TIMI-2910 file (N, C-alpha, C, CB; in pm, 1 decimal, decimal comma, always signed):
<rs>
+----------+----------+----------+----------+----------+----------+----------+----------+----------+----------+----------+----------+------+
!      n_x !      n_y !      n_z !     ca_x !     ca_y !     ca_z !      c_x !      c_y !      c_z !     cb_x !     cb_y !     cb_z ! resn !
+----------+----------+----------+----------+----------+----------+----------+----------+----------+----------+----------+----------+------+
!  +6942,0 ! +11935,8 ! +10773,5 !  +6974,0 ! +11763,3 ! +10816,8 !  +7083,1 ! +11722,2 ! +10734,1 !  +6839,6 ! +11644,6 ! +10784,2 !  Unk !
!  +7085,8 ! +11721,1 ! +10599,8 !  +7159,2 ! +11673,0 ! +10517,7 !  +7309,4 ! +11731,6 ! +10519,2 !  +7092,1 ! +11686,4 ! +10403,0 !  Unk !
!  +7325,5 ! +11881,3 ! +10569,3 !  +7452,1 ! +11947,2 ! +10577,5 !  +7508,3 ! +11867,9 ! +10710,9 !  +7438,7 ! +12123,4 ! +10590,1 !  Unk !
!  +7413,3 ! +11868,0 ! +10812,1 !  +7457,5 ! +11816,9 ! +10932,0 !  +7541,6 ! +11675,9 ! +10925,3 !  +7336,6 ! +11803,6 ! +11015,0 !  Unk !
!  +7463,5 ! +11597,3 ! +10831,5 !  +7504,0 ! +11457,8 ! +10823,7 !  +7644,2 ! +11477,9 ! +10734,5 !  +7377,8 ! +11353,2 ! +10748,7 !  Unk !
!  +7645,2 ! +11555,9 ! +10625,3 !  +7783,8 ! +11581,8 ! +10554,0 !  +7879,6 ! +11613,5 ! +10658,3 !  +7781,8 ! +11703,5 ! +10445,9 !  Unk !
!  +7877,8 ! +11722,5 ! +10732,4 !  +7934,9 ! +11773,0 ! +10847,0 !  +8021,0 ! +11664,7 ! +10904,5 !  +7831,6 ! +11821,8 ! +10942,4 !  Unk !
!  +7918,4 ! +11581,6 ! +10964,0 !  +7967,7 ! +11459,9 ! +11077,1 !  +8049,5 ! +11377,9 ! +10988,5 !  +7834,6 ! +11355,8 ! +11154,8 !  Unk !
!  +8005,8 ! +11339,0 ! +10867,4 !  +8052,5 ! +11230,3 ! +10760,8 !  +8219,8 ! +11258,4 ! +10739,2 !  +7957,5 ! +11251,4 ! +10598,3 !  Unk !
!  +8229,6 ! +11409,2 ! +10740,2 !  +8355,7 ! +11482,6 ! +10716,5 !  +8457,9 ! +11463,7 ! +10830,5 !  +8325,8 ! +11632,4 ! +10699,1 !  Unk !
!  +8381,5 ! +11508,0 ! +10926,5 !  +8471,0 ! +11481,4 ! +11061,1 !  +8495,8 ! +11356,2 ! +11088,5 !  +8414,4 ! +11528,8 ! +11184,2 !  Unk !
!  +8421,4 ! +11260,8 ! +11058,1 !  +8458,9 ! +11120,2 ! +11066,6 !  +8553,9 ! +11078,6 ! +11022,5 !  +8390,6 ! +11048,4 ! +11026,5 !  Unk !
!  +8571,4 ! +11100,7 ! +10875,5 !  +8669,5 ! +11037,8 ! +10774,6 !  +8793,1 ! +11117,1 ! +10826,7 !  +8630,9 ! +11061,6 ! +10598,5 !  Unk !
!  +8793,8 ! +11230,8 ! +10878,4 !  +8920,9 ! +11298,8 ! +10930,8 !  +8982,0 ! +11220,0 ! +11049,9 !  +8888,8 ! +11449,6 ! +10978,8 !  Unk !
!  +8902,5 ! +11209,4 ! +11136,9 !  +8945,0 ! +11119,9 ! +11231,6 !  +8998,9 ! +10994,9 ! +11190,9 !  +8849,9 ! +11096,8 ! +11310,3 !  Unk !
!  +8917,9 ! +10918,2 ! +11097,5 !  +8991,7 ! +10779,1 ! +11052,1 !  +9109,3 ! +10813,9 ! +10989,8 !  +8910,2 ! +10685,5 ! +10949,8 !  Unk !
!  +9152,0 ! +10892,6 ! +10909,1 !  +9250,3 ! +10937,8 ! +10847,4 !  +9356,5 ! +10958,9 ! +10946,3 !  +9215,1 ! +11046,9 ! +10774,8 !  Unk !
!  +9335,1 ! +11023,8 ! +11043,6 !  +9434,3 ! +11057,3 ! +11148,0 !  +9510,4 ! +10922,4 ! +11211,6 !  +9355,0 ! +11139,6 ! +11265,7 !  Unk !
!  +9387,9 ! +10839,6 ! +11248,3 !  +9413,9 ! +10734,6 ! +11338,7 !  +9503,6 ! +10619,6 ! +11213,1 !  +9242,6 ! +10670,9 ! +11420,6 !  Unk !
!  +9473,4 ! +10640,8 ! +11073,9 !  +9537,7 ! +10556,1 ! +10984,2 !  +9680,9 ! +10588,0 ! +10990,9 !  +9483,4 ! +10568,2 ! +10847,0 !  Unk !
!  +9702,5 ! +10731,9 ! +10992,8 !  +9837,8 ! +10781,7 ! +10979,1 !  +9926,2 ! +10711,4 ! +11090,9 !  +9840,0 ! +10943,1 ! +10992,1 !  Unk !
!  +9860,4 ! +10721,2 ! +11211,9 !  +9941,1 ! +10657,3 ! +11347,3 !  +9955,4 ! +10500,5 ! +11320,3 !  +9845,3 ! +10681,7 ! +11507,3 !  Unk !
!  +9837,4 ! +10454,1 ! +11266,5 !  +9848,9 ! +10283,9 ! +11229,3 !  +9966,6 ! +10241,1 ! +11134,6 !  +9707,1 ! +10229,5 ! +11145,5 !  Unk !
!  +9979,0 ! +10343,3 ! +11027,2 ! +10067,3 ! +10319,6 ! +10926,3 ! +10228,6 ! +10338,5 ! +10976,7 ! +10026,1 ! +10416,6 ! +10809,8 !  Unk !
! +10219,4 ! +10442,0 ! +11070,6 ! +10364,0 ! +10468,7 ! +11118,4 ! +10389,3 ! +10336,8 ! +11209,2 ! +10381,7 ! +10624,5 ! +11211,5 !  Unk !
! +10325,2 ! +10256,5 ! +11280,4 ! +10361,1 ! +10174,2 ! +11378,5 ! +10399,6 ! +10064,3 ! +11250,9 ! +10236,7 ! +10138,3 ! +11507,7 !  Unk !
! +10312,7 ! +10046,6 ! +11153,9 ! +10351,7 !  +9910,5 ! +11060,3 ! +10497,5 !  +9954,7 ! +10993,2 ! +10217,5 !  +9873,4 ! +10917,8 !  Unk !
! +10521,6 ! +10072,4 ! +10967,7 ! +10645,9 ! +10127,8 ! +10919,1 ! +10769,9 ! +10082,7 ! +11012,7 ! +10632,1 ! +10286,4 ! +10913,6 !  Unk !
! +10741,1 ! +10141,0 ! +11158,3 ! +10849,8 ! +10091,6 ! +11232,9 ! +10865,5 !  +9953,1 ! +11270,6 ! +10853,7 ! +10155,5 ! +11338,0 !  Unk !
! +10765,6 !  +9892,7 ! +11261,6 ! +10752,6 !  +9754,5 ! +11282,1 ! +10842,5 !  +9666,2 ! +11163,9 ! +10590,9 !  +9721,9 ! +11278,5 !  Unk !
! +10810,3 !  +9711,4 ! +11046,4 ! +10896,4 !  +9693,1 ! +10917,9 ! +11046,1 !  +9718,5 ! +10924,6 ! +10846,2 !  +9784,4 ! +10812,7 !  Unk !
! +11055,8 !  +9839,8 ! +11012,3 ! +11211,1 !  +9870,1 ! +10991,0 ! +11281,9 !  +9772,3 ! +11113,2 ! +11251,6 ! +10059,7 ! +11013,9 !  Unk !
! +11220,9 !  +9757,8 ! +11210,0 ! +11246,5 !  +9666,4 ! +11304,2 ! +11274,6 !  +9519,6 ! +11256,6 ! +11139,8 !  +9671,3 ! +11390,4 !  Unk !
! +11197,3 !  +9483,6 ! +11173,3 ! +11209,4 !  +9334,0 ! +11101,2 ! +11306,1 !  +9344,9 ! +11003,3 ! +11074,1 !  +9277,0 ! +11028,1 !  Unk !
! +11341,2 !  +9473,2 ! +10945,5 ! +11426,8 !  +9463,1 ! +10799,6 ! +11352,1 !  +9427,0 ! +10697,9 ! +11540,6 !  +9362,5 ! +10794,1 !  Unk !
! +11240,1 !  +9431,2 ! +10695,4 ! +11144,1 !  +9414,1 ! +10581,5 ! +11122,0 !  +9520,8 ! +10479,8 ! +11020,5 !  +9388,9 ! +10633,6 !  Unk !
! +11200,6 !  +9504,4 ! +10350,7 ! +11206,4 !  +9579,1 ! +10255,8 ! +11042,7 !  +9615,2 ! +10220,6 ! +11293,5 !  +9510,3 ! +10148,5 !  Unk !
! +10960,5 !  +9503,6 ! +10206,1 ! +10837,7 !  +9528,3 ! +10156,3 ! +10761,2 !  +9598,2 ! +10251,8 ! +10775,4 !  +9413,9 ! +10115,4 !  Unk !
! +10755,2 !  +9572,1 ! +10391,2 ! +10677,1 !  +9663,9 ! +10499,1 ! +10707,3 !  +9795,9 ! +10519,4 ! +10688,4 !  +9616,4 ! +10625,6 !  Unk !
! +10852,9 !  +9817,8 ! +10487,9 ! +10891,1 !  +9948,2 ! +10502,0 ! +10837,1 ! +10036,2 ! +10360,3 ! +11056,9 !  +9947,6 ! +10525,9 !  Unk !
! +10846,7 !  +9979,7 ! +10257,2 ! +10780,8 ! +10053,9 ! +10133,8 ! +10661,6 ! +10062,4 ! +10132,9 ! +10802,0 ! +10006,0 ! +10015,9 !  Unk !
! +10589,6 !  +9954,5 ! +10203,8 ! +10415,7 !  +9956,5 ! +10211,2 ! +10413,5 ! +10059,2 ! +10325,0 ! +10321,1 !  +9786,9 ! +10258,0 !  Unk !
! +10462,0 ! +10079,5 ! +10408,6 ! +10455,4 ! +10180,0 ! +10541,4 ! +10467,7 ! +10309,8 ! +10488,6 ! +10576,3 ! +10159,3 ! +10657,5 !  Unk !
! +10580,4 ! +10345,9 ! +10426,7 ! +10644,7 ! +10499,0 ! +10387,6 ! +10524,7 ! +10518,3 ! +10271,6 ! +10845,2 ! +10504,8 ! +10313,9 !  Unk !
! +10478,8 ! +10439,4 ! +10161,9 ! +10391,9 ! +10464,8 ! +10043,9 ! +10247,6 ! +10509,4 ! +10137,0 ! +10376,0 ! +10308,7 !  +9927,8 !  Unk !
! +10210,2 ! +10427,5 ! +10238,8 ! +10071,3 ! +10443,9 ! +10292,1 ! +10071,2 ! +10580,1 ! +10376,9 ! +10026,7 ! +10311,0 ! +10386,8 !  Unk !
! +10186,1 ! +10604,2 ! +10456,7 ! +10210,2 ! +10721,8 ! +10515,0 ! +10155,0 ! +10848,4 ! +10415,5 ! +10364,9 ! +10724,9 ! +10546,4 !  Unk !
! +10246,5 ! +10837,8 ! +10315,0 ! +10251,6 ! +10955,4 ! +10215,3 ! +10086,7 ! +10962,0 ! +10136,8 ! +10393,6 ! +10920,4 ! +10087,8 !  Unk !
! +10035,6 ! +10870,7 ! +10115,3 !  +9898,4 ! +10855,5 ! +10050,1 !  +9817,9 ! +10918,1 ! +10158,4 !  +9849,7 ! +10696,0 ! +10011,7 !  Unk !
!  +9824,7 ! +10890,4 ! +10267,8 !  +9719,1 ! +10939,4 ! +10389,2 !  +9747,5 ! +11070,2 ! +10432,6 !  +9723,9 ! +10849,6 ! +10523,3 !  Unk !
!  +9871,7 ! +11099,3 ! +10432,3 !  +9900,7 ! +11285,1 ! +10420,0 !  +9832,9 ! +11338,5 ! +10334,4 ! +10042,7 ! +11342,4 ! +10376,9 !  Unk !
!  +9852,5 ! +11315,1 ! +10184,9 !  +9795,9 ! +11390,8 ! +10080,6 !  +9636,4 ! +11387,4 ! +10075,3 !  +9854,5 ! +11340,4 !  +9952,6 !  Unk !
!  +9569,9 ! +11281,3 ! +10118,9 !  +9438,8 ! +11267,7 ! +10134,0 !  +9389,9 ! +11345,9 ! +10261,4 !  +9407,6 ! +11124,6 ! +10137,4 !  Unk !
!  +9454,2 ! +11379,4 ! +10381,2 !  +9404,5 ! +11423,6 ! +10476,2 !  +9431,8 ! +11563,4 ! +10450,2 !  +9445,6 ! +11365,4 ! +10591,7 !  Unk !
!  +9533,8 ! +11593,9 ! +10370,0 !  +9539,3 ! +11741,5 ! +10346,9 !  +9436,0 ! +11793,9 ! +10262,3 !  +9664,1 ! +11780,4 ! +10288,9 !  Unk !
!  +9388,3 ! +11700,9 ! +10163,5 !  +9296,8 ! +11717,4 ! +10045,8 !  +9151,6 ! +11744,2 ! +10148,4 !  +9295,1 ! +11558,0 !  +9923,9 !  Unk !
!  +9133,4 ! +11637,0 ! +10226,1 !  +9002,6 ! +11649,0 ! +10315,3 !  +8995,6 ! +11789,3 ! +10404,5 !  +8998,9 ! +11515,7 ! +10424,1 !  Unk !
!  +9117,9 ! +11832,4 ! +10415,0 !  +9129,1 ! +11970,8 ! +10500,6 !  +9105,7 ! +12096,7 ! +10410,1 !  +9283,8 ! +11987,1 ! +10571,1 !  Unk !
!  +9109,1 ! +12082,6 ! +10259,8 !  +9100,1 ! +12192,0 ! +10199,6 !  +9238,5 ! +12224,0 ! +10144,0 !  +9044,3 ! +12288,4 ! +10285,5 !  Unk !
!  +9329,4 ! +12168,4 ! +10144,2 !  +9466,8 ! +12186,6 ! +10075,1 !  +9432,4 ! +12096,9 !  +9954,8 !  +9612,5 ! +12135,2 ! +10169,2 !  Unk !
!  +9469,5 ! +12198,2 !  +9847,8 !  +9511,8 ! +12136,5 !  +9720,5 !  +9627,3 ! +12030,5 !  +9692,9 !  +9542,0 ! +12237,6 !  +9647,6 !  Unk !
!  +9622,8 ! +11919,2 !  +9641,7 !  +9737,8 ! +11855,2 !  +9613,5 !  +9849,1 ! +11908,6 !  +9599,4 !  +9729,0 ! +11798,7 !  +9527,7 !  Unk !
!  +9839,6 ! +12020,0 !  +9480,1 !  +9957,2 ! +12068,3 !  +9429,5 ! +10011,3 ! +12185,1 !  +9516,3 !  +9936,0 ! +12108,0 !  +9289,0 !  Unk !
!  +9925,4 ! +12225,9 !  +9602,7 !  +9975,9 ! +12307,4 !  +9713,2 ! +10078,6 ! +12271,3 !  +9811,5 !  +9879,2 ! +12336,0 !  +9782,2 !  Unk !
! +10026,7 ! +12109,0 !  +9840,1 ! +10100,2 ! +12056,0 !  +9936,3 ! +10256,2 ! +12006,2 !  +9877,9 ! +10011,6 ! +11940,3 !  +9995,8 !  Unk !
! +10251,8 ! +11985,7 !  +9758,5 ! +10350,2 ! +11957,7 !  +9674,9 ! +10449,3 ! +12050,4 !  +9686,9 ! +10309,4 ! +11946,8 !  +9551,7 !  Unk !
! +10377,3 ! +12189,6 !  +9662,4 ! +10466,4 ! +12302,7 !  +9628,7 ! +10537,9 ! +12349,3 !  +9771,6 ! +10375,0 ! +12430,1 !  +9555,2 !  Unk !
! +10449,1 ! +12324,4 !  +9875,9 ! +10508,1 ! +12346,1 ! +10021,4 ! +10623,7 ! +12246,7 ! +10056,0 ! +10390,5 ! +12326,1 ! +10134,1 !  Unk !
! +10615,2 ! +12136,8 !  +9999,3 ! +10739,1 ! +12042,6 ! +10038,4 ! +10842,5 ! +12093,5 !  +9956,3 ! +10720,2 ! +11878,6 ! +10011,5 !  Unk !
! +10819,0 ! +12139,3 !  +9819,5 ! +10920,8 ! +12174,2 !  +9758,9 ! +11004,8 ! +12302,7 !  +9828,8 ! +10873,7 ! +12195,8 !  +9627,5 !  Unk !
! +10920,6 ! +12410,7 !  +9894,3 ! +10960,1 ! +12510,6 !  +9949,0 ! +11047,1 ! +12473,9 ! +10071,6 ! +10852,3 ! +12587,7 !  +9972,9 !  Unk !
! +11013,6 ! +12385,8 ! +10154,5 ! +11068,0 ! +12329,1 ! +10271,3 ! +11182,0 ! +12271,0 ! +10253,5 ! +10991,7 ! +12245,1 ! +10328,0 !  Unk !
! +11200,1 ! +12193,3 ! +10135,2 ! +11348,1 ! +12126,6 ! +10087,6 ! +11410,2 ! +12254,8 ! +10067,5 ! +11355,1 ! +12019,4 !  +9936,7 !  Unk !
! +11404,9 ! +12346,3 !  +9974,8 ! +11457,7 ! +12450,5 !  +9936,0 ! +11507,7 ! +12530,7 ! +10077,2 ! +11356,8 ! +12521,1 !  +9843,1 !  Unk !
! +11444,1 ! +12550,3 ! +10158,6 ! +11480,7 ! +12625,7 ! +10289,0 ! +11592,8 ! +12551,0 ! +10353,8 ! +11355,7 ! +12637,6 ! +10393,1 !  Unk !
! +11543,2 ! +12410,8 ! +10362,5 ! +11651,3 ! +12321,2 ! +10435,0 ! +11784,4 ! +12345,2 ! +10337,4 ! +11600,0 ! +12139,7 ! +10444,3 !  Unk !
! +11763,6 ! +12321,6 ! +10212,4 ! +11908,0 ! +12300,7 ! +10144,7 ! +11984,1 ! +12448,0 ! +10177,0 ! +11894,7 ! +12266,2 !  +9955,7 !  Unk !
! +11926,1 ! +12543,8 ! +10172,7 ! +11965,8 ! +12684,7 ! +10210,4 ! +12036,6 ! +12687,6 ! +10332,5 ! +11850,3 ! +12776,0 ! +10223,3 !  Unk !
! +11961,9 ! +12662,3 ! +10424,1 ! +12002,9 ! +12646,8 ! +10580,0 ! +12124,5 ! +12565,2 ! +10598,8 ! +11887,8 ! +12576,2 ! +10666,9 !  Unk !
! +12157,3 ! +12476,9 ! +10514,6 ! +12257,6 ! +12363,2 ! +10529,1 ! +12248,4 ! +12239,7 ! +10613,2 ! +12364,8 ! +12415,5 ! +10570,1 !  Unk !
! +12111,8 ! +12213,7 ! +10591,4 ! +12060,5 ! +12089,0 ! +10660,3 ! +12133,7 ! +11970,3 ! +10668,0 ! +11949,7 ! +12050,7 ! +10606,5 !  Unk !
! +12164,0 ! +11912,3 ! +10775,0 ! +12275,1 ! +11814,3 ! +10779,3 ! +12249,0 ! +11681,9 ! +10666,8 ! +12284,7 ! +11758,0 ! +10943,1 !  Unk !
! +12136,9 ! +11649,7 ! +10648,6 ! +12099,0 ! +11553,6 ! +10566,4 ! +12145,3 ! +11605,7 ! +10416,5 ! +11943,6 ! +11526,1 ! +10586,4 !  Unk !
! +12124,1 ! +11710,9 ! +10371,9 ! +12206,3 ! +11767,5 ! +10266,7 ! +12351,4 ! +11754,1 ! +10269,7 ! +12181,8 ! +11897,3 ! +10259,6 !  Unk !
! +12375,3 ! +11820,1 ! +10377,5 ! +12539,0 ! +11805,7 ! +10402,5 ! +12607,1 ! +11681,2 ! +10386,0 ! +12575,6 ! +11839,3 ! +10538,7 !  Unk !
! +12546,0 ! +11587,6 ! +10447,9 ! +12607,1 ! +11445,5 ! +10464,8 ! +12566,3 ! +11362,0 ! +10351,6 ! +12561,8 ! +11373,7 ! +10599,1 !  Unk !
! +12440,1 ! +11381,5 ! +10292,8 ! +12394,3 ! +11262,7 ! +10181,0 ! +12337,5 ! +11329,2 ! +10083,3 ! +12288,2 ! +11148,4 ! +10227,3 !  Unk !
! +12310,4 ! +11468,0 ! +10057,2 ! +12208,6 ! +11516,7 !  +9944,7 ! +12101,7 ! +11480,7 !  +9931,9 ! +12235,8 ! +11501,4 !  +9836,0 !  Unk !
! +12026,8 ! +11430,7 ! +10044,7 ! +11894,8 ! +11388,4 ! +10069,1 ! +11805,7 ! +11488,7 ! +10004,5 ! +11866,4 ! +11372,5 ! +10216,9 !  Unk !
! +11828,5 ! +11618,2 ! +10087,3 ! +11723,8 ! +11721,3 ! +10036,5 ! +11718,9 ! +11742,7 !  +9884,1 ! +11752,2 ! +11860,0 ! +10100,2 !  Unk !
! +11831,1 ! +11773,0 !  +9835,4 ! +11832,8 ! +11803,2 !  +9662,5 ! +11781,9 ! +11701,7 !  +9613,0 ! +11972,2 ! +11823,4 !  +9583,1 !  Unk !
! +11816,0 ! +11569,5 !  +9650,4 ! +11751,4 ! +11468,3 !  +9570,8 ! +11584,4 ! +11472,0 !  +9566,4 ! +11800,8 ! +11332,9 !  +9627,9 !  Unk !
! +11540,0 ! +11487,5 !  +9696,8 ! +11407,2 ! +11501,1 !  +9704,0 ! +11354,7 ! +11640,4 !  +9588,5 ! +11375,0 ! +11525,1 !  +9874,2 !  Unk !
! +11413,2 ! +11735,7 !  +9635,6 ! +11371,8 ! +11842,9 !  +9556,4 ! +11372,1 ! +11818,6 !  +9390,6 ! +11463,0 ! +11957,2 !  +9595,4 !  Unk !
! +11480,6 ! +11736,0 !  +9372,0 ! +11488,3 ! +11723,6 !  +9203,7 ! +11375,8 ! +11602,1 !  +9166,1 ! +11669,9 ! +11670,0 !  +9142,1 !  Unk !
! +11361,2 ! +11527,6 !  +9240,7 ! +11238,8 ! +11415,1 !  +9208,6 ! +11110,0 ! +11484,9 !  +9202,2 ! +11221,6 ! +11294,1 !  +9328,1 !  Unk !
! +11081,1 ! +11559,6 !  +9281,0 ! +10958,3 ! +11640,0 !  +9286,3 ! +10941,9 ! +11728,1 !  +9193,7 ! +10943,6 ! +11704,8 !  +9394,7 !  Unk !
! +11033,5 ! +11817,7 !  +9131,5 ! +11068,3 ! +11903,0 !  +9020,1 ! +11021,6 ! +11846,2 !  +8877,4 ! +11221,1 ! +11923,0 !  +9022,2 !  Unk !
! +11084,9 ! +11719,0 !  +8878,4 ! +11060,0 ! +11628,7 !  +8756,4 ! +10925,5 ! +11558,9 !  +8717,6 ! +11147,8 ! +11525,1 !  +8768,8 !  Unk !
! +10818,0 ! +11557,9 !  +8839,6 ! +10709,3 ! +11489,3 !  +8822,2 ! +10638,2 ! +11581,3 !  +8739,1 ! +10643,5 ! +11446,0 !  +8944,1 !  Unk !
+----------+----------+----------+----------+----------+----------+----------+----------+----------+----------+----------+----------+------+
</rs>
């Protein structure tokens, strides 16, 4: 019985996190539309936090997620991603993550 309750609770929290991600994306887009720095930062930070927590709830260690993002940035940089070529965004994010 306890195992079934725990499984149901874990499934419910995962579904809630998925809806929270959609809600925060909507808030971010509204903030961009309004040009509100505060709403943009709030939306982005909430999205990032929700993604980390969702990953953790799905059994992905936070460090593994960081490493996967770093690996993705490295690949994008090596492939000559436009954001890197035009603005240096990929290497800037890579450097930021490595310094943490």
